[in-house]
C-alpha positions in Angstrom: 0.1 0.0 -0.2 1.1 3.7 -0.4 1.6 5.0 3.1 3.1 8.6 1.9 2.7 9.9 -1.6 5.8 11.9 -2.8 6.2 13.8 -5.7 4.8 12.4 -8.9 7.1 13.2 -11.3 10.3 13.3 -9.6 9.8 11.2 -6.0 12.1 8.0 -5.4 10.8 5.3 -3.5 11.3 3.6 -0.1 9.8 0.1 0.4 8.9 -0.7 4.0 8.4 -4.5 4.5 6.3 -5.4 7.5 6.3 -8.6 9.1 3.3 -7.7 11.2 5.1 -8.2 14.6 8.4 -9.6 14.4 10.1 -6.8 12.8 10.2 -4.2 9.9 12.9 -3.6 7.1 13.4 -0.3 4.8 14.6 -1.0 1.6 16.2 2.1 -0.6 16.8 1.9 -4.4 20.2 2.2 -5.7 22.1 1.3 -9.0 25.0 -1.0 -9.0 27.9 1.0 -10.6 29.5 -2.2 -12.0 27.0 -3.4 -14.2 24.3 -0.4 -14.0 21.8 -3.1 -12.5 19.1 -1.8 -10.2 19.3 -3.1 -6.9 17.9 -2.5 -3.1 19.7 -1.7 -0.3 18.8 -2.3 3.4 18.4 0.8 4.6 17.7 0.0 8.2 20.8 -2.4 8.3 21.1 -6.4 8.0 18.6 -7.1 10.6 15.1 -6.9 11.1 14.2 -3.8 13.4 11.5 -2.6 15.3 8.7 -0.7 13.6 9.3 2.3 15.4 13.0 2.2 14.2 11.8 1.9 10.7 9.6 4.6 10.9 12.0 6.7 12.2 14.5 6.0 9.6 12.1 7.2 6.9 11.0 10.2 8.7 14.8 11.0 8.6 14.7 10.3 4.7 11.7 12.3 4.3 13.3 15.5 5.9 16.2 15.2 3.6 14.0 14.7 0.5 10.5 15.4 0.7 9.7 14.0 -2.7 9.9 10.7 -1.3 7.0 7.9 -1.8 6.9 5.2 0.5 5.3 1.7 -0.1 4.7 -0.6 2.4 4.4 -4.6 2.2 2.8 -6.4 4.8 4.1 -10.0 4.6 4.5 -12.5 7.6 7.3 -14.2 5.9 9.0 -10.9 5.2 9.0 -11.0 1.4 9.7 -7.8 -0.6 8.2 -9.1 -3.7 11.1 -7.7 -5.9 13.1 -9.3 -8.8 16.2 -7.0 -8.3 18.9 -7.8 -6.0 18.6 -7.0 -2.3 22.0 -6.1 -0.2 
């Protein structure tokens, strides 16, 4: 679901994965400069974090980039449903 609307023409996207209890993770898009492939970085670190920590990370990013969109996937298994690489 869309939890925050950014700029319709220039906004980047953050993806919040919510396992509905046992943790969240926020993914941020980037480009692999070796081959130009799109990939996702674990913005909140390698481990699952509390939802409040994920939301705080998102708010910090929004302060720096008010055009950001935030999408949230609620999945108890923590799947992101992305085809691109996640690091």
